[in-house]
KENU-96769 format. One record per residue (C-alpha): x, y, z. Coordinates in nm, 3 decimals, padded with zeros to 5 digits, always signed. Layout:
REM residues N
ATOM        px        py        pz
ATOM         X         Y         Z
...
***
This chain:
REM residues 191
ATOM        px        py        pz
ATOM   +12.446   +10.905   +09.905
ATOM   +12.602   +10.570   +09.981
ATOM   +12.585   +10.298   +09.726
ATOM   +12.823   +09.998   +09.665
ATOM   +13.029   +10.010   +09.356
ATOM   +12.837   +09.718   +09.205
ATOM   +12.500   +09.808   +09.356
ATOM   +12.310   +09.721   +09.050
ATOM   +12.509   +09.414   +08.926
ATOM   +12.590   +09.229   +09.247
ATOM   +12.412   +08.920   +09.365
ATOM   +12.098   +09.000   +09.569
ATOM   +12.145   +09.035   +09.944
ATOM   +12.121   +08.711   +10.135
ATOM   +11.925   +08.918   +10.396
ATOM   +11.666   +09.013   +10.166
ATOM   +11.619   +08.662   +10.037
ATOM   +11.642   +08.525   +10.382
ATOM   +11.341   +08.718   +10.502
ATOM   +11.145   +08.766   +10.186
ATOM   +10.898   +08.501   +10.305
ATOM   +10.755   +08.766   +10.524
ATOM   +10.633   +08.987   +10.230
ATOM   +10.259   +08.957   +10.181
ATOM   +10.178   +08.722   +09.883
ATOM   +10.096   +08.939   +09.563
ATOM   +10.204   +09.248   +09.768
ATOM   +10.335   +09.575   +09.645
ATOM   +10.712   +09.573   +09.702
ATOM   +10.920   +09.881   +09.643
ATOM   +11.306   +09.850   +09.606
ATOM   +11.456   +10.213   +09.692
ATOM   +11.758   +10.310   +09.516
ATOM   +11.721   +09.999   +09.317
ATOM   +12.006   +10.051   +09.074
ATOM   +12.016   +09.782   +08.808
ATOM   +11.740   +09.583   +08.999
ATOM   +11.916   +09.299   +09.149
ATOM   +11.639   +09.245   +09.410
ATOM   +11.363   +09.311   +09.160
ATOM   +11.505   +09.030   +08.947
ATOM   +11.546   +08.809   +09.249
ATOM   +11.181   +08.860   +09.354
ATOM   +11.047   +08.836   +09.010
ATOM   +10.806   +08.545   +08.928
ATOM   +10.699   +08.511   +09.315
ATOM   +10.374   +08.691   +09.241
ATOM   +10.470   +09.039   +09.375
ATOM   +10.388   +09.368   +09.227
ATOM   +10.746   +09.500   +09.191
ATOM   +10.846   +09.877   +09.179
ATOM   +11.177   +10.032   +09.188
ATOM   +11.305   +10.390   +09.223
ATOM   +11.634   +10.537   +09.146
ATOM   +11.791   +10.841   +09.001
ATOM   +11.991   +10.656   +08.735
ATOM   +11.773   +10.665   +08.423
ATOM   +12.001   +10.449   +08.236
ATOM   +11.990   +10.171   +08.493
ATOM   +11.621   +10.197   +08.502
ATOM   +11.575   +10.185   +08.128
ATOM   +11.664   +09.797   +08.124
ATOM   +11.404   +09.741   +08.390
ATOM   +11.113   +09.948   +08.254
ATOM   +10.945   +09.688   +08.052
ATOM   +10.945   +09.440   +08.332
ATOM   +10.888   +09.634   +08.655
ATOM   +10.715   +09.942   +08.756
ATOM   +11.011   +10.182   +08.791
ATOM   +11.031   +10.574   +08.835
ATOM   +11.326   +10.785   +08.780
ATOM   +11.358   +11.020   +09.074
ATOM   +11.625   +11.195   +09.280
ATOM   +11.483   +11.105   +09.634
ATOM   +11.745   +11.320   +09.814
ATOM   +11.679   +11.648   +09.649
ATOM   +11.327   +11.597   +09.507
ATOM   +10.985   +11.518   +09.636
ATOM   +10.897   +11.153   +09.724
ATOM   +10.772   +11.020   +09.394
ATOM   +10.502   +10.802   +09.563
ATOM   +10.297   +11.072   +09.744
ATOM   +10.073   +10.884   +09.984
ATOM   +10.107   +10.530   +09.813
ATOM   +10.181   +10.239   +10.067
ATOM   +10.377   +09.928   +10.008
ATOM   +10.365   +09.574   +10.155
ATOM   +10.742   +09.559   +10.137
ATOM   +11.038   +09.802   +10.131
ATOM   +11.374   +09.693   +10.038
ATOM   +11.673   +09.929   +10.103
ATOM   +12.012   +09.796   +10.059
ATOM   +12.360   +09.985   +10.034
ATOM   +12.186   +10.306   +10.063
ATOM   +12.132   +10.563   +10.347
ATOM   +11.963   +10.903   +10.337
ATOM   +11.851   +10.965   +10.701
ATOM   +11.609   +11.251   +10.587
ATOM   +11.407   +10.982   +10.400
ATOM   +11.372   +10.735   +10.695
ATOM   +11.050   +10.890   +10.804
ATOM   +10.901   +10.892   +10.446
ATOM   +10.997   +10.516   +10.423
ATOM   +10.835   +10.439   +10.748
ATOM   +10.517   +10.613   +10.643
ATOM   +10.506   +10.433   +10.302
ATOM   +10.482   +10.094   +10.487
ATOM   +10.139   +09.957   +10.461
ATOM   +09.977   +09.769   +10.775
ATOM   +10.138   +09.441   +10.793
ATOM   +10.414   +09.553   +10.547
ATOM   +10.777   +09.446   +10.583
ATOM   +11.098   +09.664   +10.579
ATOM   +11.406   +09.462   +10.474
ATOM   +11.708   +09.703   +10.502
ATOM   +12.094   +09.645   +10.503
ATOM   +12.353   +09.907   +10.467
ATOM   +12.686   +10.009   +10.591
ATOM   +12.769   +10.089   +10.931
ATOM   +13.016   +10.301   +11.142
ATOM   +13.353   +10.099   +11.118
ATOM   +13.308   +10.064   +10.750
ATOM   +13.569   +10.328   +10.699
ATOM   +13.854   +10.098   +10.804
ATOM   +13.758   +09.888   +10.492
ATOM   +13.694   +10.132   +10.227
ATOM   +13.382   +10.313   +10.097
ATOM   +13.166   +10.453   +10.197
ATOM   +13.361   +10.620   +10.470
ATOM   +13.174   +10.939   +10.509
ATOM   +12.986   +10.924   +10.862
ATOM   +12.684   +11.077   +10.689
ATOM   +12.638   +10.741   +10.514
ATOM   +12.726   +10.514   +10.779
ATOM   +12.467   +10.379   +11.039
ATOM   +12.536   +10.444   +11.402
ATOM   +12.519   +10.153   +11.651
ATOM   +12.164   +10.045   +11.687
ATOM   +12.033   +10.312   +11.443
ATOM   +11.805   +10.088   +11.252
ATOM   +11.656   +09.956   +11.586
ATOM   +11.594   +10.324   +11.692
ATOM   +11.426   +10.390   +11.348
ATOM   +11.205   +10.098   +11.388
ATOM   +11.109   +10.181   +11.747
ATOM   +11.020   +10.546   +11.650
ATOM   +10.827   +10.421   +11.347
ATOM   +10.609   +10.180   +11.543
ATOM   +10.763   +09.861   +11.366
ATOM   +10.813   +09.531   +11.522
ATOM   +11.156   +09.394   +11.481
ATOM   +11.160   +09.038   +11.359
ATOM   +11.555   +09.035   +11.304
ATOM   +11.840   +09.256   +11.346
ATOM   +12.228   +09.216   +11.286
ATOM   +12.511   +09.448   +11.324
ATOM   +12.867   +09.309   +11.248
ATOM   +13.136   +09.238   +11.004
ATOM   +13.106   +09.053   +10.686
ATOM   +13.353   +08.891   +10.465
ATOM   +13.410   +08.865   +10.103
ATOM   +13.436   +09.167   +10.084
ATOM   +13.507   +09.266   +10.440
ATOM   +13.257   +09.539   +10.540
ATOM   +13.064   +09.656   +10.839
ATOM   +12.695   +09.605   +10.787
ATOM   +12.377   +09.679   +10.996
ATOM   +12.055   +09.520   +10.880
ATOM   +11.705   +09.482   +11.002
ATOM   +11.378   +09.306   +10.917
ATOM   +11.087   +09.481   +11.064
ATOM   +10.699   +09.464   +11.030
ATOM   +10.411   +09.718   +11.075
ATOM   +10.200   +09.562   +11.316
ATOM   +10.183   +09.198   +11.438
ATOM   +10.328   +08.903   +11.262
ATOM   +10.275   +08.552   +11.279
ATOM   +10.548   +08.396   +11.486
ATOM   +10.537   +08.088   +11.264
ATOM   +10.627   +08.287   +10.958
ATOM   +10.939   +08.408   +11.124
ATOM   +11.103   +08.077   +11.169
ATOM   +11.393   +07.999   +10.957
ATOM   +11.393   +07.696   +10.739
ATOM   +11.724   +07.616   +10.592
ATOM   +11.995   +07.848   +10.447
ATOM   +11.921   +08.176   +10.279
ATOM   +11.998   +08.017   +09.948
ATOM   +11.731   +07.747   +10.000
ATOM   +11.466   +08.021   +10.037
ATOM   +11.549   +08.200   +09.706
***
């Protein structure tokens, strides 16, 4: 499992905030490996039905009264949502390749996958350094293509503060309104 040290306490991903406008109003959104719920908190109050899953029961305890959370080890146990579908999936700083087909199947028609995690080259800057937890070049693009998702945006490069190698994607199951994909201001303006 690859999780940033401050996974649950860090600020929400600017990538997730930037593309959150693609999420269906009042839609069901699942934050996978949500930790302390930084994305759940960031999306709270926007009308979404927010769900989170993580294996850390202590982290989820603080979220349980506010969000629909499930404690589950999604790497060794069964997928805790069965055939349930979501209008949005958020996956940041986490990679478990065996779960990728399940995530694609959990995305409802019109649903949006917002993903951001570490990529090959990260080992030069620190953790994670295990290749099992680092995306190969273009790997999220390959996943989207194999899953029948339309890529709205993709980035693969270096970030600063802290320096890290990141790959990220915003992808939709089915057609999207091109007007909805236009940017309006900085990511902070959309939060």
